[in-house]
C-alpha positions in Angstrom: -11.2 1.8 -3.9 -9.0 3.1 -6.7 -5.7 1.2 -6.9 -2.8 2.5 -9.0 0.1 0.2 -9.8 3.3 1.7 -11.1 5.4 -0.7 -13.3 8.7 -0.3 -15.1 10.1 -2.0 -18.2 13.7 -3.3 -17.6 16.3 -5.5 -19.3 15.9 -9.1 -18.4 18.2 -9.4 -15.3 18.9 -13.1 -16.0 20.0 -12.4 -19.5 22.2 -9.5 -18.3 23.8 -11.8 -15.7 24.5 -14.5 -18.3 26.2 -11.9 -20.5 28.3 -10.7 -17.6 29.3 -14.2 -16.5 30.3 -15.0 -20.1 32.3 -11.8 -20.3 30.2 -10.5 -23.2 28.5 -7.6 -21.4 29.8 -4.4 -23.0 29.4 -0.7 -22.2 29.1 1.7 -25.1 31.5 4.6 -25.9 29.3 6.9 -23.8 30.4 4.8 -20.8 26.8 4.6 -19.5 24.7 2.3 -21.7 24.9 -1.4 -22.8 25.7 -2.2 -26.4 23.7 -5.5 -26.5 20.5 -5.2 -28.4 19.5 -8.9 -28.1 18.7 -8.7 -24.4 14.9 -8.9 -24.0 12.9 -6.3 -22.0 10.2 -7.3 -19.6 8.3 -6.0 -16.5 10.3 -5.5 -13.4 9.7 -8.5 -11.2 8.9 -6.6 -8.0 6.4 -4.5 -10.0 4.8 -7.7 -11.2 4.3 -8.8 -7.6 2.8 -5.4 -6.8 0.2 -6.1 -9.5 -0.3 -9.5 -8.0 -1.0 -7.9 -4.6 -3.6 -5.7 -6.2 -5.2 -8.7 -7.9 -5.4 -10.6 -4.6 -7.2 -7.6 -3.0 -9.7 -7.7 -5.9 -10.0 -11.5 -5.5 -11.3 -11.0 -1.9 -14.4 -9.2 -3.3 -13.2 -5.6 -2.5 -14.9 -3.1 -4.9 -11.9 -1.7 -6.6 -10.5 -0.6 -9.9 -6.9 -1.4 -11.0 -5.0 1.1 -13.1 -1.5 0.3 -14.2 0.9 3.2 -15.2 4.3 2.9 -16.9 6.8 5.3 -18.4 8.8 4.7 -21.6 9.0 5.1 -25.4 6.7 2.2 -25.9 5.7 0.1 -22.8 2.7 -1.3 -24.5 4.0 -4.9 -24.3 4.1 -5.0 -20.5 0.9 -3.0 -20.2 -0.9 -5.5 -22.4 0.4 -8.2 -20.1 -1.1 -6.3 -17.2 -4.4 -6.1 -19.0 -4.3 -9.9 -19.6 -3.8 -10.4 -15.9 -6.8 -8.3 -14.9 -5.9 -4.6 -14.9 -9.0 -2.5 -15.6 -7.1 0.2 -17.4 -3.5 0.8 -18.5 -1.7 4.1 -19.1 1.6 4.8 -21.0 3.5 8.0 -20.3 5.5 8.3 -23.5 8.9 9.7 -22.9 12.6 8.6 -22.7 12.7 6.9 -19.3 16.4 6.6 -19.5 16.8 10.4 -19.3 14.9 10.6 -16.0 16.2 10.1 -12.5 14.0 9.0 -9.6 12.6 12.6 -9.1 11.6 12.8 -12.7 9.9 9.4 -12.7 8.0 10.3 -9.5 7.0 13.7 -11.0 5.4 12.0 -14.0 3.7 9.2 -12.1 2.3 11.8 -9.6 1.0 14.0 -12.4 -0.8 11.0 -14.0 -2.2 9.8 -10.7 -3.7 13.2 -10.0 -4.9 13.6 -13.6 -6.7 10.2 -13.3 -8.6 11.3 -10.2 -6.1 10.3 -7.5 -5.7 7.0 -5.7 -6.7 5.3 -2.5 -3.8 2.9 -2.7 -0.6 3.2 -4.8 1.3 -0.1 -5.1 4.9 -0.3 -6.4 7.7 -2.9 -6.4 10.2 -2.5 -3.6 12.9 -1.5 -6.2 13.7 -1.9 -9.9 16.1 -4.7 -11.0 18.2 -2.3 -13.2 19.2 0.4 -10.7 18.0 -1.1 -7.3 17.4 2.3 -5.8 13.8 2.0 -4.6 13.4 5.8 -4.1 10.4 6.5 -6.4 7.6 5.2 -4.0 9.0 7.3 -1.2 9.1 10.4 -3.4 5.5 9.8 -4.4 4.3 9.3 -0.8 6.2 12.4 0.4 4.8 14.7 -2.3 1.2 13.4 -1.8 1.5 13.5 1.9 0.6 9.8 2.1 2.0 7.2 4.6 4.5 4.8 3.1 4.7 1.1 4.0 7.7 -0.8 2.6 8.6 -4.4 2.0 5.1 -5.9 2.1 4.6 -9.6 1.6 0.8 -9.4 2.1 -1.7 -6.6 1.8 -5.3 -6.9 3.0 -7.9 -4.2 2.5 -10.8 -3.7 5.0 -12.9 -0.6 4.5 -10.7 2.5 4.4 -7.7 0.8 6.1 -5.0 -1.8 5.1 -3.4 -4.5 7.1 0.2 -4.9 5.7 2.5 -7.7 6.6 6.1 -6.4 6.3 9.3 -8.4 5.8 11.8 -7.3 8.5 15.2 -8.8 9.6 13.6 -10.6 12.6 10.7 -12.1 10.7 7.4 -10.4 9.9 5.8 -7.2 11.2 2.1 -6.5 10.8 1.0 -2.8 10.6 -2.3 -1.1 9.9 -2.5 2.1 7.8 -5.4 4.3 6.8 -5.9 5.0 3.1 -4.8 6.8 1.0 -1.3 5.1 1.2 1.7 4.0 -0.7 2.9 0.4 -0.3 5.9 -1.3 -1.8 5.8 -5.0 -2.4 8.6 -7.5 -2.0 9.3 -10.9 -3.6 8.2 -12.6 -0.4 4.6 -12.0 -1.6 5.0 -15.2 -3.7 4.9 -16.1 -7.4 2.6 -13.9 -9.5 -0.1 -15.5 -11.5 0.1 -16.1 -15.3 -2.6 -14.9 -17.7 -4.8 -17.5 -19.4 -4.5 -18.0 -23.2 -7.9 -16.4 -23.7 -7.0 -13.4 -21.6 -3.7 -13.0 -23.6 -5.6 -13.1 -26.9 -8.1 -10.5 -25.6 -5.4 -8.3 -24.3 -3.8 -8.0 -27.8 -6.6 -5.7 -28.8 -6.1 -3.4 -25.7 -4.8 0.0 -26.6 -3.1 1.7 -23.6 -4.1 5.3 -22.9 -1.1 7.2 -24.1 -0.1 10.5 -22.6 3.0 12.7 -22.5 4.6 15.1 -20.0 3.2 18.0 -21.9 -0.3 16.5 -21.7 0.1 16.2 -18.0 1.3 19.8 -17.6 4.9 18.8 -16.7 7.5 21.1 -18.1 11.0 19.9 -19.2 12.5 21.8 -16.3 10.5 19.8 -13.9 12.1 16.6 -15.2 15.7 17.9 -15.2 17.8 15.2 -13.4 19.0 16.0 -9.9 21.2 12.9 -10.0 23.2 12.0 -13.1 25.1 8.8 -13.9 28.7 9.5 -14.5 30.0 6.1 -15.5 28.8 2.5 -15.6 31.2 -0.4 -15.9 31.3 -4.2 -15.8 33.5 -5.5 -13.0 36.0 -8.2 -13.7 34.7 -11.6 -12.7 37.3 -14.0 -11.4 36.9 -17.6 -10.4 39.4 -20.1 -9.1 38.8 -23.8 -9.0 41.2 -26.3 -7.3 40.9 -30.1 -7.6 41.7 -32.3 -4.7 43.8 -35.3 -5.6 43.7 -38.6 -3.8 43.5 -42.3 -4.3 40.1 -42.8 -2.8 37.1 -40.7 -1.9 38.0 -41.0 1.8 41.6 -39.7 1.1 40.2 -36.8 -1.0 37.7 -36.0 1.9 40.6 -35.9 4.4 42.7 -33.6 2.2 39.7 -31.3 1.6 39.0 -31.0 5.4 42.7 -30.4 6.0 42.7 -27.6 3.4 39.6 -26.0 4.8 41.2 -25.9 8.2 44.3 -24.3 6.7 42.1 -21.6 5.3 40.4 -21.2 8.7 37.1 -22.2 7.2 36.8 -25.1 9.6 37.9 -25.2 13.2 
C-alpha cells in the first residue's frame, strides 16, 4: 500500500494567539500579511495527526510505504521531522505557498502524487490552522475520482479496504471504503508520537526530494488563484472584569448569585 501524507507549514497558532491577546499582532501595509518575524513556523497540527494515522497503520504490520509531501519555499524542517517519525520518503514542492489558493495547492499535490506513481491512500489533516478552510482534500479527491472520508479519529487498513471511525455531532460513525481513497484526520485521533533522539539525529542527514511546478508540468496559469484575499485584520479584543465586594465569602457569593440572576444567567 502506498500512502501519501500531505503536510503544511504554518505559523505557530499559540504564538499568534499570544500576540493577538497582548495587542501586538500587526498587519503589514499590504493589509494581508503579518509583520511579526519572530513567530516560529511548524507543521500544521492536524497534518501531524494525519502522519500519526499512517504510522499507526504501519505499526499493525501492513506492508506500506509512507511518502510525505509539502509545498513551500523551504519546508525541509518539517519534512525532516516527518523523516524522524518514520516517513520513508519526503518531497518538497518549492514555490511560494502564500501565492496559492486551495485550487493551486491541490493542483500541485495532485501532480506530485501522479508523478510519484499514484497512491492507495491519501491522508490529510482536516484543515490548516492558518486559514481553517479544509478544501484541499476534497479537491484532490474530486479530481482523482476517489471517495473522501472526513473527520477520522481512527483509520484501519485491511487488504484493499479501510475501516474509518468518523467524528460526528452525535458521537462516532464507522464507515468502510475501498482504496484508493482520501481521508482527512481530526484531532480526536489523539496525541501524535515524538521522534527519538537517535531518529532526530539520523533525520538531519535526510535531503528531501525537491521539485518545482515546472518539473511537475504545471504551468503558471494552472496555479492562478480563483479566490483572492482582499483584506486581513486583527479584531479588537475587549475584556471586562468586575469585582464583587462583601464582608465575607458568603456575602460575596450571595451578591454574585443575585448579579447572575439579574443578567438572566441563573434562574
